[in-house]
Structures are given as C-alpha cells and as structure tokens.
C-alpha positions in Angstrom: 117.5 109.3 100.3 116.9 105.5 100.9 115.0 104.5 103.2 113.1 101.3 104.4 109.7 101.0 104.2 108.9 101.1 108.0 110.7 104.6 108.0 108.8 105.3 105.1 105.6 104.4 106.4 106.6 106.3 110.1 107.0 109.4 108.1 104.5 108.8 105.7 101.5 106.7 106.3 101.4 107.7 110.5 98.2 109.5 110.6 95.6 109.5 107.9 92.3 111.6 109.4 92.9 110.0 113.1 96.3 107.9 114.2 96.3 104.7 113.0 93.2 104.9 110.1 95.0 103.8 106.8 92.8 105.9 104.1 94.1 104.0 100.7 93.5 104.4 97.1 90.8 103.5 95.1 93.7 102.3 92.8 97.1 102.0 92.1 97.7 104.5 88.9 101.1 105.5 87.3 99.2 108.0 85.2 99.7 110.7 87.3 100.6 114.7 85.7 104.1 114.1 85.8 106.3 116.9 84.7 110.4 117.1 84.1 112.1 119.4 85.9 111.4 121.3 89.2 107.7 122.8 89.2 107.2 125.4 90.8 106.8 125.8 94.4 103.1 126.2 95.9 102.0 130.1 96.5 100.9 130.0 100.4 97.9 131.3 101.6 98.5 134.9 102.1 96.7 134.3 105.7 97.6 131.7 108.4 94.5 131.1 110.5 96.2 131.3 114.1 94.0 128.7 115.4 95.9 125.7 112.8 99.1 127.2 113.5 98.5 126.3 117.2 97.3 123.2 116.2 100.2 121.6 114.6 103.0 123.1 116.6 103.3 120.5 118.8 101.4 117.2 116.8 103.7 114.4 117.1 102.0 113.3 113.9 101.5 115.2 110.9 100.4 113.4 107.9 97.0 113.5 108.7 94.4 114.0 105.4 92.9 117.6 106.6 92.3 118.2 110.6 93.1 115.5 113.0 96.5 114.2 114.6 98.4 112.7 117.6 100.1 115.1 120.0 101.1 111.6 121.9 104.2 109.1 121.8 103.1 106.0 119.5 105.2 102.9 120.5 105.5 100.8 117.1 108.0 98.0 116.0 106.8 96.0 118.7 108.8 92.6 118.5 108.6 90.1 121.4 111.5 87.7 122.4 110.7 83.8 121.5 111.6 83.1 125.3 109.1 85.6 126.1 111.6 87.6 128.4 112.2 90.7 126.4 110.2 92.8 124.3 111.9 95.4 121.6 110.0 98.3 120.8 110.8 101.6 118.3 109.5 105.4 119.7 110.3 108.2 116.7 111.1 111.7 118.1 110.8 113.6 115.2 114.7 113.3 114.5 115.1 109.5 114.3 113.7 106.2 116.4 115.0 105.0 119.2 114.8 100.9 120.0 114.3 100.0 123.3 114.3 96.8 125.4 111.8 96.1 128.3 112.2 92.9 130.2 109.1 91.8 131.0 109.8 90.5 133.9 110.5 93.9 135.6 109.6 96.4 132.9 110.8 100.3 133.8 111.1 101.8 130.2 112.9 104.6 132.0 115.7 101.7 132.3 115.5 100.0 128.9 118.7 99.4 127.1 118.8 101.7 124.0 119.7 99.6 121.6 122.3 102.2 118.5 125.6 101.1 116.7 126.3 104.4 117.8 125.5 106.7 121.2 125.7 109.8 119.1 123.5 112.0 116.6 119.8 110.6 115.4 119.7 107.7 113.8 116.0 105.8 112.5 117.1 102.3 114.5 113.8 100.3 113.2 112.3 96.8 112.4 113.7 94.9 115.4 112.9 91.5 114.7 114.6 88.3 117.4 116.6 85.4 116.4 115.5 82.0 117.0 117.1 81.6 120.1 116.6 84.9 121.5 120.3 86.1 122.0 120.3 88.6 119.2 118.2 91.2 117.6 118.3 92.5 113.8 117.2 96.0 113.0 117.8 98.4 110.9 119.4 101.7 111.2 120.9 104.6 109.3 123.9 105.1 111.7 126.1 103.9 109.7 130.1 104.1 108.6 128.6 104.8 105.1 126.7 107.6 106.2 128.8 109.1 108.6 131.6 109.5 105.7 129.0 110.5 103.0 126.8 113.6 103.8 123.5 113.4 103.1 122.6 109.9 102.5 120.1 108.2 104.7 120.6 104.6 103.1 119.8 102.1 106.1 121.5 98.8 106.9 120.8 95.5 109.1 123.0 95.5 112.4 122.7 92.5 114.8 122.7 93.4 118.2 123.9 90.5 121.0 121.9 90.5 123.9 124.9 88.7 126.0 127.7 91.4 124.9 125.5 94.6 124.4 127.2 95.7 121.1 126.0 95.7 117.4 127.7 94.4 114.3 126.7 95.6 110.9 126.0 92.7 108.5 124.7 94.5 105.4 126.5 96.3 103.0 123.7 96.9 100.6 122.6 99.6 98.4 118.8 100.4 97.6 115.4 100.2 99.6 114.4 96.9 101.3 111.8 95.6 104.0 110.6 93.3 106.0 113.9 91.2 107.5 112.6 87.8 109.0 115.2 85.6 110.6 115.0 82.4 109.3 113.9 79.6 111.6 117.7 77.9 112.5 119.4 81.4 112.8 121.7 80.8 110.0 120.6 84.0 107.7 118.4 86.8 107.4 115.8 87.4 104.1 113.8 90.6 103.4 112.4 91.7 100.2 114.9 94.0 98.7 114.8 96.3 95.4 118.9 96.8 94.7 119.6 100.4 93.7 116.0 101.5 93.6 115.1 105.1 92.5 111.6 104.8 94.5 109.8 103.0 97.6 108.2 99.9 95.7 105.0 101.4 96.3 102.6 103.0 94.5 102.0 105.1 97.2 105.1 107.1 96.7 105.6 109.8 94.5 106.2 108.2 90.6 109.1 109.0 89.1 108.7 111.6 86.3 108.2 109.6 82.8 111.4 109.3 80.2 112.0 106.3 78.1 109.9 103.8 76.5 107.0 103.6 79.0 106.0 100.2 81.0 109.5 98.5 79.5 112.4 101.2 80.5 113.5 101.4 84.1 111.2 98.7 85.9 112.2 97.7 89.4 111.5 94.4 90.8 111.4 93.8 94.4 113.3 90.1 95.2 113.6 88.1 98.6 117.6 88.5 99.4 119.3 86.6 102.2 122.2 87.2 103.8 124.2 84.6 106.2 124.3 86.1 109.6 128.0 85.9 110.2 129.6 86.5 107.0 127.2 88.7 105.5 127.6 87.3 102.1 124.1 87.9 100.4 122.3 85.5 97.8 119.0 86.4 95.7 116.4 83.8 96.9 113.7 84.9 94.0 114.1 84.7 90.5 114.1 88.3 88.2 111.1 87.6 86.7 108.9 88.0 89.4 107.8 90.8 91.6 107.5 89.6 95.1 105.2 90.9 97.8 105.4 88.9 101.0 107.2 85.8 101.8 107.3 83.1 105.2 110.3 80.3 105.9 109.6 77.1 106.2 110.0 75.2 109.4 112.7 73.4 107.6 114.9 76.7 106.4 115.4 74.9 103.2 112.4 76.7 101.6 110.4 79.6 101.2 106.4 80.7 100.2 106.0 83.6 98.5 103.3 86.0 97.1 104.9 87.2 93.4 103.6 88.0 90.0 105.5 89.3 87.1 106.7 92.9 86.8 105.7 95.9 87.3 105.0 95.2 90.8 102.8 97.6 90.9 100.0 96.7 88.7 100.4 93.5 89.6 99.4 92.4 93.1 96.0 91.7 92.5 96.6 88.5 90.1 99.8 87.4 92.2 99.9 83.6 92.7 101.5 81.8 96.1 104.4 80.3 95.5 106.8 78.0 96.7 110.8 78.3 96.2 113.6 75.6 97.3 116.8 77.9 98.9 119.2 76.3 96.6 121.1 77.5 93.4 119.1 78.1 90.3 115.8 76.5 92.0 112.5 77.3 90.3 109.5 78.5 91.9 106.5 76.1 91.7 103.3 77.5 91.9 101.4 76.3 95.4 98.2 78.1 94.7 96.9 80.3 91.6 94.0 82.7 92.4 93.1 83.5 88.6 92.8 79.7 88.1 91.0 78.3 91.1 87.8 76.8 90.9 87.5 77.9 94.5 85.4 80.9 95.8 89.0 82.5 96.0 88.7 82.6 92.5 89.9 86.4 91.0 90.6 87.7 94.8 93.5 88.3 96.4 96.4 87.2 98.8 98.1 88.1 101.8 100.1 87.4 104.7 101.6 83.7 103.8 102.3 81.7 106.7 103.9 78.4 107.0 102.1 75.9 109.3 104.9 74.5 112.7 104.9 71.2 110.5 105.5 72.7 107.4 102.6 70.9 105.5 100.1 73.5 105.1 100.4 77.4 104.3 97.5 79.7 105.8 96.6 83.2 104.3 94.3 86.1 104.3 92.3 86.1 101.2 89.5 88.1 100.1 88.3 91.4 97.9 91.3 93.8 98.7 91.2 97.2 97.0 95.2 97.6 98.0 98.3 95.7 99.1 98.8 95.9 102.4 95.1 96.8 103.8 94.1 93.0 104.2 90.9 92.0 104.9 88.7 88.9 104.2 88.7 85.0 105.5 91.8 83.1 106.3 92.2 79.9 103.6 94.8 77.0 104.1 96.3 75.7 101.2 98.4 72.7 100.5 101.1 73.2 98.8 102.3 69.4 97.4 98.9 69.3 95.9 98.8 69.9 92.5 95.1 70.5 92.4 94.9 74.0 92.6 92.2 74.0 95.8 91.9 76.0 99.4 90.4 75.5 101.9 88.0 78.8 103.5 88.3 77.9 107.3 86.2 81.1 108.5 83.3 80.8 106.1 80.9 83.3 106.6 82.4 84.9 110.0 81.2 88.0 111.0 83.8 90.3 110.4 87.0 90.7 108.6 90.2 89.0 109.7 93.6 91.3 109.1 96.3 89.1 110.8 97.1 85.6 110.7 99.8 83.6 113.3 100.5 79.8 113.6 100.1 78.5 117.4 100.3 74.9 116.9 100.3 72.8 113.6 96.3 73.1 113.8 95.5 76.3 115.7 96.2 80.3 114.5 96.2 83.3 116.1 94.0 85.7 114.6 93.2 89.5 114.4 89.2 90.2 113.5 87.9 93.5 113.1 84.2 93.1 114.2 81.9 96.4 113.5 84.6 98.6 114.9 85.6 96.0 117.8 89.1 94.2 117.6 89.1 90.9 118.3 91.8 88.4 119.1 90.8 84.5 118.9 92.7 81.2 118.7 91.4 79.6 115.5 90.9 75.3 114.8 91.9 75.1 111.5 90.8 71.6 111.4 87.5 72.1 112.9 86.8 75.7 111.2 85.8 77.0 114.5 86.5 79.4 117.6 88.2 77.4 120.3 86.2 78.2 122.8 87.4 80.1 126.0 89.8 81.6 123.8 88.8 84.8 122.4 89.5 88.3 123.3 87.6 91.3 122.7 89.3 94.7 123.5 86.6 96.7 122.4 86.4 99.5 120.5 90.5 99.8 120.1 93.0 98.8 117.5 95.9 96.6 117.6 99.8 97.5 116.3 101.8 100.3 115.3 101.3 102.4 111.9 100.2 99.5 109.7 100.5 99.2 106.4 102.8 96.2 106.1 105.5 97.4 108.4 104.4 96.5 111.9 102.5 93.4 112.7 99.8 93.9 115.2 100.8 91.7 117.5 104.3 89.6 118.7 103.6 86.0 119.8 106.4 84.0 122.1 106.6 80.3 122.3 105.2 80.1 125.2 102.0 82.3 125.1 103.6 85.6 125.9 101.7 88.5 123.5 103.0 91.6 123.2 101.1 94.7 120.9 100.3 98.1 120.7 96.7 98.8 121.9 95.0 102.5 121.4 91.5 103.6 121.2 89.6 106.8 121.2 89.4 106.6 124.9 93.6 105.5 125.4 96.4 106.3 123.7 99.4 104.2 122.3 100.2 102.7 125.1 102.7 98.9 124.5 101.1 96.2 126.3 102.5 92.2 127.0 102.1 89.3 128.9 99.4 86.4 128.7 96.5 86.1 127.1 94.7 85.9 130.4 97.3 88.5 132.3 98.0 91.5 130.3 99.4 94.2 131.4 100.1 97.7 130.4 103.6 98.2 130.0 104.4 101.9 129.1 102.9 105.1 130.7 104.5 107.3 127.4 101.2 109.3 127.5 98.1 111.0 129.9 95.0 109.2 128.9 93.3 112.6 130.7 94.6 114.4 128.1 92.3 116.7 125.4 91.3 114.7 123.1 88.4 114.3 120.5 85.1 112.7 122.0 84.5 109.6 119.7 81.1 107.4 119.9 80.8 104.1 117.5 77.3 104.6 115.7 75.7 101.2 114.2 72.7 101.5 111.9 70.8 99.3 109.4 70.2 100.0 105.7 68.6 98.2 102.9 69.4 94.7 104.7 72.4 95.9 105.8 73.6 96.5 109.4 76.5 99.6 109.2 78.9 100.8 111.9 80.7 104.1 111.8 82.0 107.2 114.5 81.0 110.2 115.6 83.5 112.6 116.8 81.7 115.4 118.8 82.5 119.1 118.5 85.3 120.2 122.3 82.7 121.6 124.7 79.7 120.0 123.9 76.6 121.5 124.3 73.1 119.5 123.3 71.3 123.1 122.9 73.3 124.4 120.5 73.3 123.7 116.7 76.8 122.1 114.6 77.9 121.5 111.1 78.9 117.9 110.4 81.9 117.0 107.9 81.5 114.0 106.4 84.4 111.9 105.9 84.6 108.9 103.5 87.4 106.9 103.9 89.4 105.0 101.0 90.0 101.9 99.6 87.0 100.6 98.8 88.1 97.9 100.9 89.1 98.8 104.0 87.7 100.1 107.2 88.0 103.6 109.9 88.8 102.4 112.7 89.2 104.4 116.2 92.0 106.2 117.3 93.9 109.1 119.7 94.2 112.3 119.0 92.9 115.9 118.9 90.7 116.8 115.8 91.0 120.9 114.8 87.5 120.6 113.3 86.0 119.2 117.0 87.7 122.0 118.4 86.2 124.3 116.0 83.1 123.3 116.8 82.1 120.5 113.9 80.7 117.0 114.2 82.8 114.7 112.0 81.0 111.3 110.6 83.1 108.7 109.4 80.7 105.7 108.2 82.0 102.4 107.6 79.3 101.7 104.6 79.0 98.6 102.2 82.6 97.7 100.6 84.5 98.3 103.9 85.9 95.3 106.4 84.7 94.4 109.1 81.1 92.3 108.6 82.5 90.0 106.5 83.3 89.0 102.6 79.8 89.6 102.0 79.6 92.8 103.4 83.0 93.9 101.8 81.7 92.9 98.0 78.1 94.8 98.4 79.7 97.2 96.2 80.8 95.5 93.5 79.9 96.6 89.6 77.7 99.4 92.1 80.3 102.3 93.1 78.9 105.1 94.3 75.2 103.5 94.7 74.7 101.5 98.0 77.7 102.9 99.6 76.0 106.4 99.2 72.7 105.6 100.4 74.5 103.5 103.4 76.4 107.2 104.1 73.5 108.8 103.8 71.1 106.7 105.6 73.9 107.1 108.0 73.8 110.7 107.9 70.1 110.7 108.5 70.7 108.1 111.9 73.1 110.3 113.4 71.1 113.3 112.9 68.4 111.9 114.4 70.5 110.6 117.2 71.9 113.4 117.8 69.3 116.7 117.5 72.3 118.8 117.7 73.4 118.0 114.5 72.5 121.2 112.1 70.9 119.6 109.1 71.7 122.4 107.2 74.9 122.8 107.5 76.6 119.2 106.2 79.9 118.9 104.0 81.2 116.3 102.7 84.8 115.3 102.0 87.4 111.9 101.2 90.6 111.2 99.8 91.6 108.6 97.5 88.2 106.2 96.7 86.7 108.9 99.4 87.7 111.4 96.6 86.1 109.6 94.2 82.7 109.3 96.5 83.0 113.0 97.1 83.2 113.7 93.5 80.2 111.0 93.0 78.4 112.3 95.8 78.0 116.1 94.5 76.5 114.5 91.6 73.7 112.4 93.2 72.7 114.7 96.1 72.5 118.6 96.3 71.9 118.1 100.4 75.7 119.3 100.8 77.1 122.8 101.4 80.4 122.3 100.9 82.9 119.2 99.5 86.5 118.6 99.3 87.5 115.6 97.0 91.2 114.5 97.5 92.7 112.5 95.0 89.4 111.3 93.5 88.5 109.9 90.1 85.2 111.1 88.6 85.5 109.3 85.3 86.3 105.2 85.9 86.5 104.8 81.9 89.1 107.3 81.6 90.7 106.8 84.4 91.3 103.0 83.3 93.2 103.9 80.2 95.2 106.7 82.1 96.8 104.1 84.6 99.0 101.4 84.4 97.5 99.2 87.7 94.2 98.0 85.7 94.7 94.7 87.2 93.0 96.3 90.1 89.8 97.0 88.6 88.5 93.8 87.3 87.3 92.1 90.6 85.4 95.4 91.5 83.9 95.6 87.8 84.0 92.3 86.6 85.5 93.0 82.9 87.8 95.8 80.9 86.7 98.9 80.6 86.8 97.5 76.4 84.7 94.7 77.1 81.7 96.3 79.2 82.4 100.2 79.0 78.2 101.0 80.7 79.4 99.6 84.1 82.4 102.2 84.4 80.3 104.8 82.8 77.4 104.3 85.4 79.9 105.2 88.4 81.5 108.1 86.6 80.9 111.6 88.2 81.3 113.0 84.8 77.9 111.6 83.5 76.2 113.2 85.3 77.9 116.2 86.5 75.5 118.8 85.1 73.5 118.0 88.8 76.6 119.7 90.5 75.4 122.6 92.7 78.0 122.2 95.9 80.9 124.6 96.0 83.8 121.7 95.5 87.7 122.2 96.3 89.8 119.6 94.3 93.1 118.7 95.7 95.8 116.4 94.5 99.5 116.1 94.2 101.3 116.1 90.5 103.4 112.7 91.2 100.1 111.0 92.7 100.6 107.4 91.1 97.2 105.7 92.7 95.1 108.4 91.2 96.2 110.5 88.6 96.0 113.9 88.6 94.5 114.5 84.9 91.5 113.1 86.9 91.4 116.0 89.4 91.5 118.6 86.2 88.4 116.2 84.7 86.0 116.7 87.7 87.7 121.1 88.5 87.5 121.7 84.5 83.8 120.3 84.0 82.5 122.6 87.4 84.2 125.6 86.4 83.3 125.6 82.6 79.1 124.9 84.5 80.0 127.7 86.9 80.2 125.5 90.2 82.2 127.7 92.6 85.4 125.6 92.7 89.3 125.7 92.8 91.8 122.8 91.9 95.0 122.9 93.9 98.4 120.7 92.8 101.1 120.1 94.7 104.4 119.8 93.4 106.5 116.6 93.9 103.7 115.1 96.2 103.0 110.8 95.7 99.5 110.1 96.8 100.5 110.4 100.3 102.0 113.6 101.1 105.6 114.1 102.0 106.2 117.9 102.3 105.1 119.0 105.8 104.4 122.8 104.7 102.0 120.8 102.0 100.6 118.8 104.7 99.7 122.3 106.6 98.5 124.3 103.4 96.4 121.6 102.4 94.8 121.7 105.9 94.5 125.5 105.3 92.6 125.8 102.4 90.5 122.9 103.6 89.4 125.5 106.2 89.1 127.8 104.6 86.9 126.2 102.2 84.4 125.2 104.8 85.1 128.7 106.6 83.5 130.2 103.4 80.8 128.2 102.8 80.0 126.3 105.3 81.6 127.8 108.3 80.6 126.3 112.0 79.8 129.6 113.8 
C-alpha cells in the first residue's frame, strides 16, 4: 500500500524507547542481507511472559525498541490558522486518524468539527495545512473514491476542506508517496515532496527493496517538488529529475522556492545536499544559493535542514550542523542571502549553549527557535541582526518536548500571524496534550489523558567528565523502595547526532524492577555544536567514557542501584556502542545489540550511503583505514565476556544485517554466550506487531537469564 510519510511516521516511528524519542541510525545503509522471495516466518518463543502480554495489551504506540510504550492518546499534526482563531489537529485510534477543528475562543473538543471526505469507515486524515486566508484546509486522506472501488489500496490524496461550506473535495489523483504539502503564499496552489509510482518510502528507515538488476543504477526513485493548482488540481513539477529534493519553502512572492537537494540516489546524498532556489516557470534552472561542500565558512562539510525564506524574501535561514540523520535536526541557525555569489552564510547563533532544532521567521529580522538545552525545551525569539535572544522573549518549558511524532513530519509548533502558538506538549510528568494561546497566556486545550495514570518516574541527571557537562535520564523502578537493590539497564541512543528527550509512558522494565539509564554523551544534541562534534574520529571512546562515568555517578547518587547487575543495550548507533562497550569493559552482565555495526571498515563497503561517514571520520576508509579500525569492535573481539543478544531486520537499509552476522559469528567462535535473531521483511524500524512483541519477549528472556531483576 502507499502511504504518506506522516502516516508512515504514525505507524512506524511513534515511540522509540519512550514516546517521542527518536533513535536514529548510525548510517543509512543499503547493504542489508536482502532476500528474494518470501523468507520463512520467524518461529516465536514457545512460551510468552504474561507480564509482557498484559503490558502491550492496551498500548496505543507499540513501536518501542523494547519495553516502553504509551498507553495514552497523543495529538499530532497541529496546524494553527493564520488568523489564530482555529487549530487543526489529528489523533489516531489504531484504525485511522481523525482530523479535529477546535475554535480557540471557546475550545470544547467534544464539540469539535471532525473533517473527513466521508463519514463511513476508518480513514487516515492527516497533515492539515491552512490556506493563507484561513478559509481552506488542505489535508491528506485515504478515504478516496479510488480506494472505495479498489479494495486494499491505501493511496492517499489531498483534499480541500472549505470552512464556509463544511465540505471536502478531492484535489489530487496521483499515484506514489508524498509528504509535506505547503500552500503557496498567494493561496493559488500547493506543493509537496513527491515520488511518483514509488515502490517504497523515500527513506532508508523503511525496508529496502530486494536487490535485482544493475545495483546503483536501476530502479532509482527521485523525490521532487510537485505543485498542484488549488482550483483545477492540475499538476506540474517544480524541480528537475536530476536532483533529489529533501525540504523546500516558498518565497513570499510565490514565484520561487528554496530547496535542499543532491544528485540521486537520495538515500546516500543528503549529507552533501546543497541549498538551491528555482523560479516557478517552465524550464527554469535551479541556482545554487549555498554549498556546504565548498564554502570556506564553519559550515564546510556540515548538513542543512529546514530552509525558510524571510518575510521580505531577502534571506533564507536554515539549521546547520553536524547531523548524522535526515530529520534529526540540531546545530546552529544560519542565514544566507541567496543572490550573493560568494558562497557564504552567517552563523547567527554562535556558541549557543543548546541545539536549535526548528526555526521560523516571525518578522524580517527575528526568528522563533525551538532549542534543546540539557533536557529542557526552550522557545525563544532571536534577533538575526544582533545575533542574540530578544530580552523577555524566552520561554523555558522545562523537561518536556514539543510536537507530535517528529522526524520531519510534525513541526514542534505552529504560529499564527498575530503571535498565537499551538503545539503538543508532553513530559515525564505530563501526558501529551494540545496547548495554544499567546506566549504569555498559553493554556491546555485538550484533556485526552489522565495525568494521574500510572507512568514511569523519570529524573534528569547531570554529571561532569573530562571537562564535559553531560545530561541523561534515570527511570526508577515502580514501587521503588530505597532499602532494596535493583539492577540497571543502560540504553544508548542512536545517531550519534541525536538526544534522548523526556517522555510520558509506562516502562515494563521499571514495572519489573529495573532502573533504566539513558545518557546523552558527547556527540549528542543539547549542549552546542562543540559538544555534538566532540566524538569526531573517536566513536566508542569519549562517548563511552561519558556513559560509564554517568553510570558511576547515578550509582553513587542512588545507592539502591546494584552495581553488580548492570546491562547495556541500544539500537543503531546505540547497537554499535553496545557492541563496542563489551569489548572495552566486562562490567555488564548482559548486552542486547540492535541493528549495530561492529566493523566500520567492512560497513563502509557494504552500504551505499558512505557520504554520512566523511564528516565524522574525516576521510574515506580507503584513505584512512586506521581511523575506522580504531572504532571497530571486531578488532577487540577477544576481550568480550558478556552474553550478547543480537537483533536485526533482514531488509535493514540503515545498518546492514551482515554486520550483525559478523559480530554474532565472532562471539560464537570464541565461545561467548550469544544469539542472533533476524526478522524477515523488516527494515531499520520494525512494522510487524508480532515482530515487535517477539523482540521484546526475547530481550526480556535474555535479561531474565543473565541479569534477573529478582
């Protein structure tokens, strides 16, 4: 079936480790052990732990890596009308997504208008965007006439809802996968990223297509910017077939767009994307506005996200920094003047203490920023000319996150022309709810969840190591008794350019008597670009020392943690860290490595996304093999004593499955307790609920065998 990216995010990415936490990959690889035909289904464990069955029974988000889930309703897709009067938002019930309209003057979600093309049957009604005059909402829906007549087809289309008539009409009749519809400022058209006749989502997170034909030449699918007339639905391509587009924005005159793009294949080249502008005319040629690959500024060799035109059209802002994954944004805010030909950009947030992840122009000189600062979420107004926060215009929301499911789909907040804000806020003490209002008078709009419902108790912890100030999260066991001793599981996030935020939900391990420690070591977002870049050419060393130092600190802070019962786990880059950690220390009694890579040298040759590695390793593996060998766990394999479970999907496009085979094979040959589980037809993020549950069951069994809670 063909879904929009937002729908895929809701299904696949909704909750990793805890709701709202995105564990991204160490790399976007396409060298997985893909199989032709249909592999045999995985054989489930003969017995199921009843505690796990009960835990998942009522979970609304079941894509947790192992043992955390949300048992609450989470709003998403928040879009505030430009006049600030009405907020559109979506919510899912497991069968589809409903689109709500809530008037902010008198909010009563029970009386909301529910927008849908038809009233019968479950639909995915998502991605609302308001027209500039606040009279029309564009949204995507699977409730189409084509789908009604064609059983099993879930192709989404764009619909237009009229506020005046209360009716929806279908605008598009396209085939493929699209995302991020945006109105042109003049309200005459919409544009979106589109892969026509796509066979898979344009993301390495999805399961890769089994190999066939001329590799790297056949079957390459290019994502481009496509425009449709808001009256006729007539479409036209805005970007050429020679460029794979990642993000875009309209100029205020509606006659140009700015977009980030690179030569196909798109999965490989996001790390070397350039910023282009192009006129919306027939046969227009794209013009390079900024090239990080050749600039002499500090942006050289770094990555870009979220290009945004200023209201006067004279400048383009973007998030720029060392980013390991598309959609995992963090860095400084940069501004470029597109008509300049000197290939320079200005860093307007130099030496900022946190990591801005989102920016939006408020005036021609000021921007609104969402910033992660050591686990706190800040919303600030920033003066682009003075390169400083506007005094009195900084909101510290504390230990919460803003936005829905993230990863390029939901923006963390929506802003009207008159300064009204709307967003979803959640944290370890507050479930996800919709908030809106002026900055000085924000209020909670929805009451979807019980804030007193059982949930994990989480605390932010901070420590210093080797001159770095480091932050992380400690989840306490349920029914915690300080006179008892409890084991601890260290969960290392992916990326490495990412961060574990706080979130609401239950933790099975906490309910079974485990502490969970989730550090944000050097290389993470949240403490400025120097901190993020501190693990360059040093994977597994400084960041592991930060983690071990943090583990020492929390054990000293909380004597109830049993230092003789420690385990480590992680997915993606966290999987690598798990593999590397057990070669460097024997303090862990058990390890679970998910989608990890133990051999950077062979990994370089197995994947087709080698571009991501150059900013972190400095050179290719062929020019500097030593720097790759230095961080390869396989070169220290004789040190491993820790029983290690290895998990991976057979069509993982981010970290190839042969990497898991390498590690498992070596441990087995050396007599170390190990097991490798390969899940058929799964990519980097699992989709099959049976596989998700089976994975949790196997991890629980591994911990119970080698590091039991009791």
